[in-house]
PQR file with spaces between the fields and no chain letter, atoms N, CA, C, O and H, PARSE charges and radii, in Angstrom:
ATOM       1  N    UNK     1     -99.717   29.156  -27.582 -0.4000 1.5000
ATOM       2  CA   UNK     1     -99.360   30.099  -28.614 -0.0000 2.0000
ATOM       3  C    UNK     1     -98.861   31.392  -28.001  0.5500 1.7000
ATOM       4  O    UNK     1     -97.989   32.046  -28.572 -0.5500 1.4000
ATOM       5  N    UNK     2     -99.396   31.776  -26.849 -0.4000 1.5000
ATOM       6  CA   UNK     2     -98.877   32.973  -26.205 -0.0000 2.0000
ATOM       7  C    UNK     2     -97.456   32.726  -25.710  0.5500 1.7000
ATOM       8  O    UNK     2     -96.670   33.669  -25.619 -0.5500 1.4000
ATOM       9  H    UNK     2    -100.105   31.244  -26.385  0.4000 1.0000
ATOM      10  N    UNK     3     -97.107   31.484  -25.389 -0.4000 1.5000
ATOM      11  CA   UNK     3     -95.742   31.164  -24.973 -0.0000 2.0000
ATOM      12  C    UNK     3     -94.773   31.402  -26.132  0.5500 1.7000
ATOM      13  O    UNK     3     -93.657   31.875  -25.919 -0.5500 1.4000
ATOM      14  H    UNK     3     -97.745   30.718  -25.463  0.4000 1.0000
ATOM      15  N    UNK     4     -95.191   31.082  -27.342 -0.4000 1.5000
ATOM      16  CA   UNK     4     -94.349   31.317  -28.521 -0.0000 2.0000
ATOM      17  C    UNK     4     -94.151   32.814  -28.715  0.5500 1.7000
ATOM      18  O    UNK     4     -93.024   33.271  -28.904 -0.5500 1.4000
ATOM      19  H    UNK     4     -96.098   30.698  -27.515  0.4000 1.0000
ATOM      20  N    UNK     5     -95.232   33.577  -28.668 -0.4000 1.5000
ATOM      21  CA   UNK     5     -95.133   35.030  -28.842 -0.0000 2.0000
ATOM      22  C    UNK     5     -94.279   35.669  -27.750  0.5500 1.7000
ATOM      23  O    UNK     5     -93.528   36.607  -28.016 -0.5500 1.4000
ATOM      24  H    UNK     5     -96.147   33.205  -28.514  0.4000 1.0000
ATOM      25  N    UNK     6     -94.393   35.165  -26.533 -0.4000 1.5000
ATOM      26  CA   UNK     6     -93.607   35.697  -25.422 -0.0000 2.0000
ATOM      27  C    UNK     6     -92.116   35.410  -25.636  0.5500 1.7000
ATOM      28  O    UNK     6     -91.280   36.288  -25.417 -0.5500 1.4000
ATOM      29  H    UNK     6     -95.003   34.402  -26.317  0.4000 1.0000
ATOM      30  N    UNK     7     -91.784   34.203  -26.055 -0.4000 1.5000
ATOM      31  CA   UNK     7     -90.385   33.855  -26.308 -0.0000 2.0000
ATOM      32  C    UNK     7     -89.797   34.708  -27.431  0.5500 1.7000
ATOM      33  O    UNK     7     -88.635   35.107  -27.363 -0.5500 1.4000
ATOM      34  H    UNK     7     -92.463   33.490  -26.233  0.4000 1.0000
ATOM      35  N    UNK     8     -90.581   34.984  -28.448 -0.4000 1.5000
ATOM      36  CA   UNK     8     -90.120   35.839  -29.543 -0.0000 2.0000
ATOM      37  C    UNK     8     -89.903   37.262  -29.037  0.5500 1.7000
ATOM      38  O    UNK     8     -88.894   37.889  -29.360 -0.5500 1.4000
ATOM      39  H    UNK     8     -91.526   34.659  -28.503  0.4000 1.0000
ATOM      40  N    UNK     9     -90.846   37.774  -28.245 -0.4000 1.5000
ATOM      41  CA   UNK     9     -90.731   39.126  -27.704 -0.0000 2.0000
ATOM      42  C    UNK     9     -89.516   39.276  -26.797  0.5500 1.7000
ATOM      43  O    UNK     9     -88.916   40.349  -26.736 -0.5500 1.4000
ATOM      44  H    UNK     9     -91.666   37.264  -27.983  0.4000 1.0000
ATOM      45  N    UNK    10     -89.149   38.207  -26.091 -0.4000 1.5000
ATOM      46  CA   UNK    10     -87.990   38.237  -25.194 -0.0000 2.0000
ATOM      47  C    UNK    10     -86.697   37.887  -25.928  0.5500 1.7000
ATOM      48  O    UNK    10     -85.647   37.746  -25.300 -0.5500 1.4000
ATOM      49  H    UNK    10     -89.636   37.335  -26.141  0.4000 1.0000
ATOM      50  N    UNK    11     -86.765   37.746  -27.245 -0.4000 1.5000
ATOM      51  CA   UNK    11     -85.623   37.428  -28.095 -0.0000 2.0000
ATOM      52  C    UNK    11     -84.948   36.113  -27.710  0.5500 1.7000
ATOM      53  O    UNK    11     -83.735   35.959  -27.854 -0.5500 1.4000
ATOM      54  H    UNK    11     -87.618   37.860  -27.755  0.4000 1.0000
ATOM      55  N    UNK    12     -85.755   35.166  -27.216 -0.4000 1.5000
ATOM      56  CA   UNK    12     -85.228   33.838  -26.908 -0.0000 2.0000
ATOM      57  C    UNK    12     -85.232   32.955  -28.140  0.5500 1.7000
ATOM      58  O    UNK    12     -84.495   31.971  -28.194 -0.5500 1.4000
ATOM      59  H    UNK    12     -86.740   35.291  -27.099  0.4000 1.0000
ATOM      60  N    UNK    13     -86.051   33.287  -29.134 -0.4000 1.5000
ATOM      61  CA   UNK    13     -86.049   32.599  -30.418 -0.0000 2.0000
ATOM      62  C    UNK    13     -86.606   33.539  -31.464  0.5500 1.7000
ATOM      63  O    UNK    13     -87.444   34.386  -31.154 -0.5500 1.4000
ATOM      64  H    UNK    13     -86.650   34.086  -29.091  0.4000 1.0000
ATOM      65  N    UNK    14     -86.145   33.399  -32.718 -0.4000 1.5000
ATOM      66  CA   UNK    14     -86.588   34.329  -33.752 -0.0000 2.0000
ATOM      67  C    UNK    14     -87.980   34.029  -34.299  0.5500 1.7000
ATOM      68  O    UNK    14     -88.648   34.909  -34.842 -0.5500 1.4000
ATOM      69  H    UNK    14     -85.464   32.711  -32.969  0.4000 1.0000
ATOM      70  N    UNK    15     -88.407   32.786  -34.150 -0.4000 1.5000
ATOM      71  CA   UNK    15     -89.704   32.405  -34.679 -0.0000 2.0000
ATOM      72  C    UNK    15     -89.958   30.935  -34.445  0.5500 1.7000
ATOM      73  O    UNK    15     -89.093   30.220  -33.941 -0.5500 1.4000
ATOM      74  H    UNK    15     -87.865   32.071  -33.708  0.4000 1.0000
ATOM      75  N    UNK    16     -91.129   30.488  -34.807 -0.4000 1.5000
ATOM      76  CA   UNK    16     -91.489   29.087  -34.629 -0.0000 2.0000
ATOM      77  C    UNK    16     -92.626   28.745  -35.573  0.5500 1.7000
ATOM      78  O    UNK    16     -93.319   29.623  -36.086 -0.5500 1.4000
ATOM      79  H    UNK    16     -91.832   31.069  -35.217  0.4000 1.0000
ATOM      80  N    UNK    17     -92.801   27.457  -35.788 -0.4000 1.5000
ATOM      81  CA   UNK    17     -93.940   26.973  -36.559 -0.0000 2.0000
ATOM      82  C    UNK    17     -94.668   25.973  -35.693  0.5500 1.7000
ATOM      83  O    UNK    17     -94.067   25.023  -35.192 -0.5500 1.4000
ATOM      84  H    UNK    17     -92.238   26.743  -35.371  0.4000 1.0000
ATOM      85  N    UNK    18     -95.949   26.178  -35.515 -0.4000 1.5000
ATOM      86  CA   UNK    18     -96.790   25.263  -34.744 -0.0000 2.0000
ATOM      87  C    UNK    18     -97.599   24.440  -35.742  0.5500 1.7000
ATOM      88  O    UNK    18     -98.310   24.985  -36.586 -0.5500 1.4000
ATOM      89  H    UNK    18     -96.438   26.950  -35.922  0.4000 1.0000
ATOM      90  N    UNK    19     -97.480   23.129  -35.631 -0.4000 1.5000
ATOM      91  CA   UNK    19     -98.174   22.228  -36.540 -0.0000 2.0000
ATOM      92  C    UNK    19     -98.881   21.176  -35.701  0.5500 1.7000
ATOM      93  O    UNK    19     -98.253   20.487  -34.897 -0.5500 1.4000
ATOM      94  H    UNK    19     -96.903   22.687  -34.945  0.4000 1.0000
ATOM      95  N    UNK    20    -100.187   21.056  -35.890 -0.4000 1.5000
ATOM      96  CA   UNK    20    -100.985   20.086  -35.143 -0.0000 2.0000
ATOM      97  C    UNK    20    -101.616   19.120  -36.129  0.5500 1.7000
ATOM      98  O    UNK    20    -102.244   19.526  -37.107 -0.5500 1.4000
ATOM      99  H    UNK    20    -100.697   21.615  -36.543  0.4000 1.0000
ATOM     100  N    UNK    21    -101.436   17.834  -35.855 -0.4000 1.5000
ATOM     101  CA   UNK    21    -102.023   16.817  -36.711 -0.0000 2.0000
ATOM     102  C    UNK    21    -102.998   15.943  -35.944  0.5500 1.7000
ATOM     103  O    UNK    21    -102.879   15.765  -34.732 -0.5500 1.4000
ATOM     104  H    UNK    21    -100.926   17.504  -35.060  0.4000 1.0000
ATOM     105  N    UNK    22    -103.959   15.404  -36.669 -0.4000 1.5000
ATOM     106  CA   UNK    22    -104.939   14.492  -36.083 -0.0000 2.0000
ATOM     107  C    UNK    22    -105.387   13.513  -37.154  0.5500 1.7000
ATOM     108  O    UNK    22    -105.808   13.920  -38.237 -0.5500 1.4000
ATOM     109  H    UNK    22    -104.056   15.549  -37.654  0.4000 1.0000
ATOM     110  N    UNK    23    -105.298   12.223  -36.854 -0.4000 1.5000
ATOM     111  CA   UNK    23    -105.699   11.178  -37.799 -0.0000 2.0000
ATOM     112  C    UNK    23    -105.018   11.321  -39.153  0.5500 1.7000
ATOM     113  O    UNK    23    -105.640   11.133  -40.199 -0.5500 1.4000
ATOM     114  H    UNK    23    -104.956   11.892  -35.975  0.4000 1.0000
ATOM     115  N    UNK    24    -103.728   11.657  -39.119 -0.4000 1.5000
ATOM     116  CA   UNK    24    -102.965   11.759  -40.357 -0.0000 2.0000
ATOM     117  C    UNK    24    -103.203   13.020  -41.158  0.5500 1.7000
ATOM     118  O    UNK    24    -102.693   13.141  -42.272 -0.5500 1.4000
ATOM     119  H    UNK    24    -103.222   11.810  -38.270  0.4000 1.0000
ATOM     120  N    UNK    25    -103.960   13.961  -40.626 -0.4000 1.5000
ATOM     121  CA   UNK    25    -104.258   15.204  -41.327 -0.0000 2.0000
ATOM     122  C    UNK    25    -103.727   16.389  -40.532  0.5500 1.7000
ATOM     123  O    UNK    25    -103.740   16.367  -39.301 -0.5500 1.4000
ATOM     124  H    UNK    25    -104.374   13.862  -39.722  0.4000 1.0000
ATOM     125  N    UNK    26    -103.264   17.412  -41.220 -0.4000 1.5000
ATOM     126  CA   UNK    26    -102.860   18.646  -40.566 -0.0000 2.0000
ATOM     127  C    UNK    26    -104.125   19.443  -40.272  0.5500 1.7000
ATOM     128  O    UNK    26    -104.878   19.789  -41.182 -0.5500 1.4000
ATOM     129  H    UNK    26    -103.254   17.430  -42.219  0.4000 1.0000
ATOM     130  N    UNK    27    -104.349   19.727  -38.998 -0.4000 1.5000
ATOM     131  CA   UNK    27    -105.559   20.458  -38.619 -0.0000 2.0000
ATOM     132  C    UNK    27    -105.274   21.908  -38.242  0.5500 1.7000
ATOM     133  O    UNK    27    -106.188   22.731  -38.212 -0.5500 1.4000
ATOM     134  H    UNK    27    -103.737   19.446  -38.259  0.4000 1.0000
ATOM     135  N    UNK    28    -104.005   22.228  -37.953 -0.4000 1.5000
ATOM     136  CA   UNK    28    -103.647   23.609  -37.625 -0.0000 2.0000
ATOM     137  C    UNK    28    -102.180   23.827  -37.956  0.5500 1.7000
ATOM     138  O    UNK    28    -101.329   22.999  -37.631 -0.5500 1.4000
ATOM     139  H    UNK    28    -103.262   21.559  -37.977  0.4000 1.0000
ATOM     140  N    UNK    29    -101.893   24.948  -38.605 -0.4000 1.5000
ATOM     141  CA   UNK    29    -100.513   25.294  -38.939 -0.0000 2.0000
ATOM     142  C    UNK    29    -100.398   26.811  -38.905  0.5500 1.7000
ATOM     143  O    UNK    29    -101.178   27.522  -39.537 -0.5500 1.4000
ATOM     144  H    UNK    29    -102.584   25.621  -38.870  0.4000 1.0000
ATOM     145  N    UNK    30     -99.408   27.294  -38.153 -0.4000 1.5000
ATOM     146  CA   UNK    30     -99.188   28.737  -38.100 -0.0000 2.0000
ATOM     147  C    UNK    30     -97.715   29.013  -37.849  0.5500 1.7000
ATOM     148  O    UNK    30     -97.072   28.352  -37.034 -0.5500 1.4000
ATOM     149  H    UNK    30     -98.774   26.716  -37.640  0.4000 1.0000
ATOM     150  N    UNK    31     -97.189   30.011  -38.570 -0.4000 1.5000
ATOM     151  CA   UNK    31     -95.810   30.455  -38.382 -0.0000 2.0000
ATOM     152  C    UNK    31     -95.819   31.730  -37.549  0.5500 1.7000
ATOM     153  O    UNK    31     -96.691   32.585  -37.706 -0.5500 1.4000
ATOM     154  H    UNK    31     -97.711   30.548  -39.232  0.4000 1.0000
ATOM     155  N    UNK    32     -94.843   31.844  -36.668 -0.4000 1.5000
ATOM     156  CA   UNK    32     -94.722   33.002  -35.782 -0.0000 2.0000
ATOM     157  C    UNK    32     -93.356   33.639  -35.987  0.5500 1.7000
ATOM     158  O    UNK    32     -92.388   32.948  -36.307 -0.5500 1.4000
ATOM     159  H    UNK    32     -94.134   31.150  -36.540  0.4000 1.0000
ATOM     160  N    UNK    33     -93.274   34.951  -35.806 -0.4000 1.5000
ATOM     161  CA   UNK    33     -92.005   35.659  -35.876 -0.0000 2.0000
ATOM     162  C    UNK    33     -91.656   36.048  -37.296  0.5500 1.7000
ATOM     163  O    UNK    33     -92.467   35.949  -38.217 -0.5500 1.4000
ATOM     164  H    UNK    33     -94.060   35.512  -35.546  0.4000 1.0000
ATOM     165  N    UNK    34     -90.417   36.494  -37.438 -0.4000 1.5000
ATOM     166  CA   UNK    34     -89.934   36.899  -38.750 -0.0000 2.0000
ATOM     167  C    UNK    34     -88.421   36.773  -38.764  0.5500 1.7000
ATOM     168  O    UNK    34     -87.778   36.698  -37.716 -0.5500 1.4000
ATOM     169  H    UNK    34     -89.759   36.573  -36.690  0.4000 1.0000
ATOM     170  N    UNK    35     -87.869   36.752  -39.953 -0.4000 1.5000
ATOM     171  CA   UNK    35     -86.418   36.689  -40.110 -0.0000 2.0000
ATOM     172  C    UNK    35     -85.930   38.113  -40.310  0.5500 1.7000
ATOM     173  O    UNK    35     -86.443   38.850  -41.152 -0.5500 1.4000
ATOM     174  H    UNK    35     -88.391   36.813  -40.804  0.4000 1.0000
ATOM     175  N    UNK    36     -84.932   38.488  -39.525 -0.4000 1.5000
ATOM     176  CA   UNK    36     -84.325   39.812  -39.678 -0.0000 2.0000
ATOM     177  C    UNK    36     -83.045   39.632  -40.483  0.5500 1.7000
ATOM     178  O    UNK    36     -82.040   39.143  -39.968 -0.5500 1.4000
ATOM     179  H    UNK    36     -84.515   37.889  -38.841  0.4000 1.0000
ATOM     180  N    UNK    37     -83.092   40.026  -41.730 -0.4000 1.5000
ATOM     181  CA   UNK    37     -81.910   39.886  -42.571 -0.0000 2.0000
ATOM     182  C    UNK    37     -80.854   40.916  -42.206  0.5500 1.7000
ATOM     183  O    UNK    37     -79.659   40.621  -42.235 -0.5500 1.4000
ATOM     184  H    UNK    37     -83.908   40.424  -42.148  0.4000 1.0000
ATOM     185  N    UNK    38     -81.290   42.128  -41.860 -0.4000 1.5000
ATOM     186  CA   UNK    38     -80.358   43.195  -41.553 -0.0000 2.0000
ATOM     187  C    UNK    38     -80.808   43.946  -40.311  0.5500 1.7000
ATOM     188  O    UNK    38     -81.987   44.261  -40.156 -0.5500 1.4000
ATOM     189  H    UNK    38     -82.261   42.367  -41.836  0.4000 1.0000
ATOM     190  N    UNK    39     -79.865   44.228  -39.432 -0.4000 1.5000
ATOM     191  CA   UNK    39     -80.131   45.057  -38.259 -0.0000 2.0000
ATOM     192  C    UNK    39     -80.009   46.519  -38.686  0.5500 1.7000
ATOM     193  O    UNK    39     -79.645   46.810  -39.825 -0.5500 1.4000
ATOM     194  H    UNK    39     -78.906   43.972  -39.557  0.4000 1.0000
ATOM     195  N    UNK    40     -80.311   47.425  -37.776 -0.4000 1.5000
ATOM     196  CA   UNK    40     -80.265   48.856  -38.094 -0.0000 2.0000
ATOM     197  C    UNK    40     -78.865   49.280  -38.563  0.5500 1.7000
ATOM     198  O    UNK    40     -78.744   50.148  -39.428 -0.5500 1.4000
ATOM     199  H    UNK    40     -80.607   47.188  -36.851  0.4000 1.0000
ATOM     200  N    UNK    41     -77.814   48.680  -38.003 -0.4000 1.5000
ATOM     201  CA   UNK    41     -76.460   49.057  -38.364 -0.0000 2.0000
ATOM     202  C    UNK    41     -75.865   48.222  -39.486  0.5500 1.7000
ATOM     203  O    UNK    41     -74.677   48.357  -39.781 -0.5500 1.4000
ATOM     204  H    UNK    41     -77.912   47.976  -37.300  0.4000 1.0000
ATOM     205  N    UNK    42     -76.645   47.375  -40.112 -0.4000 1.5000
ATOM     206  CA   UNK    42     -76.129   46.529  -41.181 -0.0000 2.0000
ATOM     207  C    UNK    42     -76.518   45.090  -40.960  0.5500 1.7000
ATOM     208  O    UNK    42     -77.623   44.805  -40.500 -0.5500 1.4000
ATOM     209  H    UNK    42     -77.610   47.266  -39.873  0.4000 1.0000
ATOM     210  N    UNK    43     -75.629   44.187  -41.282 -0.4000 1.5000
ATOM     211  CA   UNK    43     -75.899   42.756  -41.218 -0.0000 2.0000
ATOM     212  C    UNK    43     -76.050   42.286  -39.770  0.5500 1.7000
ATOM     213  O    UNK    43     -75.295   42.721  -38.900 -0.5500 1.4000
ATOM     214  H    UNK    43     -74.731   44.419  -41.656  0.4000 1.0000
ATOM     215  N    UNK    44     -76.998   41.419  -39.507 -0.4000 1.5000
ATOM     216  CA   UNK    44     -77.242   40.892  -38.164 -0.0000 2.0000
ATOM     217  C    UNK    44     -76.526   39.554  -38.012  0.5500 1.7000
ATOM     218  O    UNK    44     -76.971   38.565  -38.595 -0.5500 1.4000
ATOM     219  H    UNK    44     -77.611   41.066  -40.214  0.4000 1.0000
ATOM     220  N    UNK    45     -75.425   39.484  -37.243 -0.4000 1.5000
ATOM     221  CA   UNK    45     -74.661   38.235  -37.132 -0.0000 2.0000
ATOM     222  C    UNK    45     -75.431   37.121  -36.429  0.5500 1.7000
ATOM     223  O    UNK    45     -75.100   35.947  -36.599 -0.5500 1.4000
ATOM     224  H    UNK    45     -75.064   40.288  -36.770  0.4000 1.0000
ATOM     225  N    UNK    46     -76.453   37.467  -35.641 -0.4000 1.5000
ATOM     226  CA   UNK    46     -77.241   36.438  -34.963 -0.0000 2.0000
ATOM     227  C    UNK    46     -77.992   35.571  -35.965  0.5500 1.7000
ATOM     228  O    UNK    46     -78.272   34.406  -35.686 -0.5500 1.4000
ATOM     229  H    UNK    46     -76.721   38.420  -35.503  0.4000 1.0000
ATOM     230  N    UNK    47     -78.319   36.126  -37.124 -0.4000 1.5000
ATOM     231  CA   UNK    47     -79.046   35.366  -38.140 -0.0000 2.0000
ATOM     232  C    UNK    47     -78.241   34.150  -38.570  0.5500 1.7000
ATOM     233  O    UNK    47     -78.797   33.058  -38.690 -0.5500 1.4000
ATOM     234  H    UNK    47     -78.092   37.073  -37.350  0.4000 1.0000
ATOM     235  N    UNK    48     -76.942   34.316  -38.804 -0.4000 1.5000
ATOM     236  CA   UNK    48     -76.107   33.201  -39.242 -0.0000 2.0000
ATOM     237  C    UNK    48     -76.016   32.117  -38.177  0.5500 1.7000
ATOM     238  O    UNK    48     -76.071   30.929  -38.495 -0.5500 1.4000
ATOM     239  H    UNK    48     -76.490   35.202  -38.707  0.4000 1.0000
ATOM     240  N    UNK    49     -75.879   32.515  -36.922 -0.4000 1.5000
ATOM     241  CA   UNK    49     -75.826   31.544  -35.839 -0.0000 2.0000
ATOM     242  C    UNK    49     -77.128   30.751  -35.779  0.5500 1.7000
ATOM     243  O    UNK    49     -77.106   29.524  -35.682 -0.5500 1.4000
ATOM     244  H    UNK    49     -75.835   33.480  -36.664  0.4000 1.0000
ATOM     245  N    UNK    50     -78.243   31.439  -35.835 -0.4000 1.5000
ATOM     246  CA   UNK    50     -79.538   30.762  -35.764 -0.0000 2.0000
ATOM     247  C    UNK    50     -79.752   29.866  -36.975  0.5500 1.7000
ATOM     248  O    UNK    50     -80.302   28.772  -36.848 -0.5500 1.4000
ATOM     249  H    UNK    50     -78.261   32.436  -35.914  0.4000 1.0000
ATOM     250  N    UNK    51     -79.329   30.313  -38.129 -0.4000 1.5000
ATOM     251  CA   UNK    51     -79.482   29.505  -39.338 -0.0000 2.0000
ATOM     252  C    UNK    51     -78.641   28.236  -39.241  0.5500 1.7000
ATOM     253  O    UNK    51     -79.100   27.164  -39.636 -0.5500 1.4000
ATOM     254  H    UNK    51     -78.882   31.201  -38.232  0.4000 1.0000
ATOM     255  N    UNK    52     -77.410   28.338  -38.721 -0.4000 1.5000
ATOM     256  CA   UNK    52     -76.564   27.155  -38.563 -0.0000 2.0000
ATOM     257  C    UNK    52     -77.198   26.169  -37.593  0.5500 1.7000
ATOM     258  O    UNK    52     -77.199   24.964  -37.844 -0.5500 1.4000
ATOM     259  H    UNK    52     -77.036   29.209  -38.401  0.4000 1.0000
ATOM     260  N    UNK    53     -77.736   26.670  -36.491 -0.4000 1.5000
ATOM     261  CA   UNK    53     -78.363   25.781  -35.519 -0.0000 2.0000
ATOM     262  C    UNK    53     -79.594   25.104  -36.116  0.5500 1.7000
ATOM     263  O    UNK    53     -79.813   23.912  -35.897 -0.5500 1.4000
ATOM     264  H    UNK    53     -77.735   27.649  -36.287  0.4000 1.0000
ATOM     265  N    UNK    54     -80.388   25.847  -36.858 -0.4000 1.5000
ATOM     266  CA   UNK    54     -81.585   25.300  -37.480 -0.0000 2.0000
ATOM     267  C    UNK    54     -81.232   24.271  -38.543  0.5500 1.7000
ATOM     268  O    UNK    54     -81.912   23.252  -38.667 -0.5500 1.4000
ATOM     269  H    UNK    54     -80.210   26.815  -37.035  0.4000 1.0000
ATOM     270  N    UNK    55     -80.182   24.523  -39.311 -0.4000 1.5000
ATOM     271  CA   UNK    55     -79.765   23.609  -40.364 -0.0000 2.0000
ATOM     272  C    UNK    55     -79.395   22.249  -39.789  0.5500 1.7000
ATOM     273  O    UNK    55     -79.691   21.217  -40.392 -0.5500 1.4000
ATOM     274  H    UNK    55     -79.630   25.351  -39.210  0.4000 1.0000
ATOM     275  N    UNK    56     -78.750   22.241  -38.626 -0.4000 1.5000
ATOM     276  CA   UNK    56     -78.391   20.970  -37.989 -0.0000 2.0000
ATOM     277  C    UNK    56     -79.633   20.136  -37.711  0.5500 1.7000
ATOM     278  O    UNK    56     -79.648   18.933  -37.973 -0.5500 1.4000
ATOM     279  H    UNK    56     -78.510   23.079  -38.136  0.4000 1.0000
ATOM     280  N    UNK    57     -80.659   20.761  -37.189 -0.4000 1.5000
ATOM     281  CA   UNK    57     -81.896   20.047  -36.866 -0.0000 2.0000
ATOM     282  C    UNK    57     -82.591   19.564  -38.133  0.5500 1.7000
ATOM     283  O    UNK    57     -83.055   18.426  -38.202 -0.5500 1.4000
ATOM     284  H    UNK    57     -80.647   21.738  -36.976  0.4000 1.0000
ATOM     285  N    UNK    58     -82.658   20.431  -39.125 -0.4000 1.5000
ATOM     286  CA   UNK    58     -83.353   20.080  -40.368 -0.0000 2.0000
ATOM     287  C    UNK    58     -82.652   18.930  -41.086  0.5500 1.7000
ATOM     288  O    UNK    58     -83.313   18.077  -41.678 -0.5500 1.4000
ATOM     289  H    UNK    58     -82.282   21.356  -39.069  0.4000 1.0000
ATOM     290  N    UNK    59     -81.330   18.898  -41.038 -0.4000 1.5000
ATOM     291  CA   UNK    59     -80.588   17.846  -41.729 -0.0000 2.0000
ATOM     292  C    UNK    59     -80.512   16.563  -40.904  0.5500 1.7000
ATOM     293  O    UNK    59     -80.611   15.468  -41.458 -0.5500 1.4000
ATOM     294  H    UNK    59     -80.793   19.591  -40.557  0.4000 1.0000
ATOM     295  N    UNK    60     -80.339   16.686  -39.596 -0.4000 1.5000
ATOM     296  CA   UNK    60     -80.107   15.514  -38.753 -0.0000 2.0000
ATOM     297  C    UNK    60     -81.374   14.728  -38.455  0.5500 1.7000
ATOM     298  O    UNK    60     -81.364   13.500  -38.529 -0.5500 1.4000
ATOM     299  H    UNK    60     -80.259   17.576  -39.147  0.4000 1.0000
ATOM     300  N    UNK    61     -82.449   15.399  -38.127 -0.4000 1.5000
ATOM     301  CA   UNK    61     -83.673   14.710  -37.711 -0.0000 2.0000
ATOM     302  C    UNK    61     -84.209   13.752  -38.776  0.5500 1.7000
ATOM     303  O    UNK    61     -84.456   12.590  -38.453 -0.5500 1.4000
ATOM     304  H    UNK    61     -82.457   16.397  -38.067  0.4000 1.0000
ATOM     305  N    UNK    62     -84.402   14.177  -40.025 -0.4000 1.5000
ATOM     306  CA   UNK    62     -84.897   13.219  -41.024 -0.0000 2.0000
ATOM     307  C    UNK    62     -83.930   12.056  -41.256  0.5500 1.7000
ATOM     308  O    UNK    62     -84.357   10.928  -41.497 -0.5500 1.4000
ATOM     309  H    UNK    62     -84.201   15.121  -40.287  0.4000 1.0000
ATOM     310  N    UNK    63     -82.626   12.335  -41.181 -0.4000 1.5000
ATOM     311  CA   UNK    63     -81.642   11.264  -41.365 -0.0000 2.0000
ATOM     312  C    UNK    63     -81.761   10.221  -40.265  0.5500 1.7000
ATOM     313  O    UNK    63     -81.743    9.020  -40.537 -0.5500 1.4000
ATOM     314  H    UNK    63     -82.279   13.252  -40.985  0.4000 1.0000
ATOM     315  N    UNK    64     -81.881   10.676  -39.032 -0.4000 1.5000
ATOM     316  CA   UNK    64     -82.038    9.744  -37.916 -0.0000 2.0000
ATOM     317  C    UNK    64     -83.344    8.963  -38.014  0.5500 1.7000
ATOM     318  O    UNK    64     -83.376    7.764  -37.740 -0.5500 1.4000
ATOM     319  H    UNK    64     -81.896   11.651  -38.811  0.4000 1.0000
ATOM     320  N    UNK    65     -84.415    9.640  -38.401 -0.4000 1.5000
ATOM     321  CA   UNK    65     -85.705    8.956  -38.542 -0.0000 2.0000
ATOM     322  C    UNK    65     -85.615    7.856  -39.598  0.5500 1.7000
ATOM     323  O    UNK    65     -86.168    6.770  -39.422 -0.5500 1.4000
ATOM     324  H    UNK    65     -84.389   10.615  -38.623  0.4000 1.0000
ATOM     325  N    UNK    66     -84.922    8.142  -40.684 -0.4000 1.5000
ATOM     326  CA   UNK    66     -84.773    7.150  -41.752 -0.0000 2.0000
ATOM     327  C    UNK    66     -83.976    5.949  -41.255  0.5500 1.7000
ATOM     328  O    UNK    66     -84.326    4.808  -41.558 -0.5500 1.4000
ATOM     329  H    UNK    66     -84.473    9.024  -40.827  0.4000 1.0000
ATOM     330  N    UNK    67     -82.899    6.193  -40.488 -0.4000 1.5000
ATOM     331  CA   UNK    67     -82.120    5.097  -39.926 -0.0000 2.0000
ATOM     332  C    UNK    67     -82.952    4.233  -38.982  0.5500 1.7000
ATOM     333  O    UNK    67     -82.863    3.006  -39.023 -0.5500 1.4000
ATOM     334  H    UNK    67     -82.615    7.119  -40.241  0.4000 1.0000
ATOM     335  N    UNK    68     -83.754    4.863  -38.137 -0.4000 1.5000
ATOM     336  CA   UNK    68     -84.608    4.100  -37.220 -0.0000 2.0000
ATOM     337  C    UNK    68     -85.644    3.286  -37.978  0.5500 1.7000
ATOM     338  O    UNK    68     -85.945    2.156  -37.594 -0.5500 1.4000
ATOM     339  H    UNK    68     -83.826    5.860  -38.103  0.4000 1.0000
ATOM     340  N    UNK    69     -86.196    3.851  -39.060 -0.4000 1.5000
ATOM     341  CA   UNK    69     -87.138    3.114  -39.889 -0.0000 2.0000
ATOM     342  C    UNK    69     -86.500    1.870  -40.478  0.5500 1.7000
ATOM     343  O    UNK    69     -87.147    0.830  -40.598 -0.5500 1.4000
ATOM     344  H    UNK    69     -85.951    4.769  -39.372  0.4000 1.0000
ATOM     345  N    UNK    70     -85.240    1.975  -40.843 -0.4000 1.5000
ATOM     346  CA   UNK    70     -84.525    0.860  -41.446 -0.0000 2.0000
ATOM     347  C    UNK    70     -83.979   -0.126  -40.393  0.5500 1.7000
ATOM     348  O    UNK    70     -83.411   -1.163  -40.736 -0.5500 1.4000
ATOM     349  H    UNK    70     -84.714    2.820  -40.746  0.4000 1.0000
ATOM     350  N    UNK    71     -84.160    0.216  -39.118 -0.4000 1.5000
ATOM     351  CA   UNK    71     -83.709   -0.677  -38.054 -0.0000 2.0000
ATOM     352  C    UNK    71     -82.250   -0.529  -37.674  0.5500 1.7000
ATOM     353  O    UNK    71     -81.701   -1.364  -36.957 -0.5500 1.4000
ATOM     354  H    UNK    71     -84.621    1.058  -38.839  0.4000 1.0000
ATOM     355  N    UNK    72     -81.630    0.520  -38.148 -0.4000 1.5000
ATOM     356  CA   UNK    72     -80.226    0.765  -37.806 -0.0000 2.0000
ATOM     357  C    UNK    72     -80.151    1.572  -36.528  0.5500 1.7000
ATOM     358  O    UNK    72     -80.892    2.539  -36.353 -0.5500 1.4000
ATOM     359  H    UNK    72     -82.076    1.199  -38.731  0.4000 1.0000
ATOM     360  N    UNK    73     -79.256    1.178  -35.632 -0.4000 1.5000
ATOM     361  CA   UNK    73     -79.111    1.920  -34.377 -0.0000 2.0000
ATOM     362  C    UNK    73     -77.780    2.644  -34.312  0.5500 1.7000
ATOM     363  O    UNK    73     -77.379    3.078  -33.232 -0.5500 1.4000
ATOM     364  H    UNK    73     -78.654    0.392  -35.774  0.4000 1.0000
ATOM     365  N    UNK    74     -77.109    2.786  -35.385 -0.4000 1.5000
ATOM     366  CA   UNK    74     -75.926    3.609  -35.357 -0.0000 2.0000
ATOM     367  C    UNK    74     -74.787    2.991  -36.012  0.5500 1.7000
ATOM     368  O    UNK    74     -73.709    3.582  -36.063 -0.5500 1.4000
ATOM     369  H    UNK    74     -77.435    2.434  -36.263  0.4000 1.0000
C-alpha cells in the first residue's frame, strides 16, 4: 500500500484501487488518490489521457475474459 501512495506522490499514476479476495469474498477494498478535474490554470489535459487509457482496460479486459470463457481464441 505504501508503494501505491509513493507512485501517486511521484505522479506516476493518479490513483488505484486495491481489492483482495479470499474464498469468493472481498476481504479488503480501498481506493487511493483522487481525480483532478481542473489544474490551477484551468483544465488538466492529463486527465483526458489517463481516462482514455483507463477506458481501454475497462472495456477490453471483460470482453477478452468473456471470449476465453466461451472458448474463443480470437
